[in-house]
N, C-alpha and C positions, 0 to 999 in steps of 0.2 A: 544616578537612577535613570533607567531607560524611559524615554518619553512614552506615554501610554496610548498615543494616537499616531496613526499613519494614514496618509492618503494613498490610494491605489497608484496614482501617477508617480509617487516617489518610491514605491516598493520595487524590489528586485524581481525580475521575471526571468525564468529559466525556460528553455525550449528543448524539445526532444522529439525524435522520430525513429521509427524502425520499419523497414520494408514499405510495402504499399498500403498497409492498413492502420498504422499507428503514427499519430502526430499530436503534439500539444504545446501550449505555452502555459506556464503556471506562475502566477504572481504570489509570492510569499507574503502573508500577512502576520499571522500569530508569531512565527519565529522571529520576525523582524522586530517585534516588540518584547522579545524575551520570554514568551510563553513557554511553559514546560509541559503541562498536562494536556493541553488542547492544541491541535494544529488547525490552521485555517489558510486557505489559499483560494484564489480565483483561477479556475482552469478554463482554457479556451481550446476547443477541438474543431478543426476544420471539417467542412462537409466530406462525407464518405470515410471518415476516420474514427478511431477510438483512441482515447488517451493512453489507456493501459490494457493489458491482457485481462481476460475474465479471471477473477480471483476471489478468494475469501480470506478473512482474518480470523484467527483463533482468539486473539486478545482484544482487538480494537473495534470500536463502533464508529461508523462513518455516516455523515449526513450530507446531503447535497440539496442545494436550492437553485433551481434553474433560473438564471437571470435573463437569458435570451436564447433564441433558437429552438430547435426541436430534435427529437431523435427517439431512441428506444433504450430502455433499461433491460438488460438481461439480468434476471434474478432467479437463481436456481435453474429450473427447467422452463421457466416462463419468460415471456417477453412482454413488456409494458410500454406503450407510447408515453413519451414525456414531452412537455412543452413549457414555455415561460410560466413562472410562478408555481411550478410543481415542486413539492418538498419530498425528499426520498430519505428513508432510514435503512441502513444496512447494519444488522446486528452481527456480533461475532458468532462464529460457528463453522461447521463443516461445509462440504460442497453444496448442500442445499441452500446455503447463504451466499454463494458466489454471486458476484455482481460485475457489471460493466456497462458504462454508458457509451452508446454508439451514435454518432451524428448521422442521421439519415435525411436530414433537411438540406436546404439550399444555402443556408448561412451558417456562420460559426455557432456552435453550441457552447454557451458560456454558463458556468455554474460556480457557486460558492461551495467549496468543500470544507467540511469541519469534521475533525475526528479526535478521538482520544489518542494519546501518545504513549501507550503502554509498551515497554520493552522489558524482557525480550518478547518478540512477536513472531508468530509462525503464520505464513501465508501459503495457501494451496492454490495451484493453477490447474483446474480441471482440463482445459483444452490441450495443454502441453504436458500433463502428467509430471509436474515438478512441484517441489516444495522449497520455500525460502525461509530462512531464519534471520531475523534482524536482532542484533545484540546491543545496539546503541541508536540514538535518535537518527532520523532520516538525514542523509547528507554527510554523516561521519564516515571517514575512510575505513575500509576493511571491517565494516559492521554488518555485512549481509553475506550469507552463505546460501547458494542455490544448488539444489541437487535434483537429479532425476528420481522420480518415485520408485524406479526399479532399484535404486540404491538403499531404500529404506530397509532397515533390519538386515542388512547384508553382513553385519558384524554383530555377534551376540554380546549381551551385556558383560559377561565375564571373559569373553575372548580377548586374548593378548594381555590379560592380567596375570602375571606370574607370582606376584606377592613378594618379590625379591626385596624391595625396600622395607616392607613390613617386617620381614624376617631379620633384616639388619637392625632395625630399631628395637625389636624384641630382644635380640641377642646383645644389645648394648653398643653395637657399632654405629657410629653416627656418620 
């Protein structure tokens, strides 16, 4: 049986960055204890950066509790100042539920992130006009597909379906 307690100092921390605007370190909590339905981590964002692109989830609900630092929450078309001890809820939905925490302060923005772990999950990225589909829990190889929104509905539901295998089965050819 997995131990039900972990100290942050003993948890695995991952880091990532992209370009001039994105950087983070993320300390895994829930997955380290074998959690399946709920994810939790502590995310640290340096000044002048965001951890992740502006995005929304169609399946998962996310909560953030600001532990230290300050910044802004982009939420839909609005921007809200956030600081230590603020609690944020992001419900699943379309672009009007898109969210992003940006560190506009002088010290690291640190928050506890908690979310449901529903898969499959579809995420939209309004700033970059793309969509991602996740078919397995975060971190599993080959479990995310990202496409430009211009690719949506580029193939019709029945397109490329010739029914050949159905005809073989109906005629008794296996």
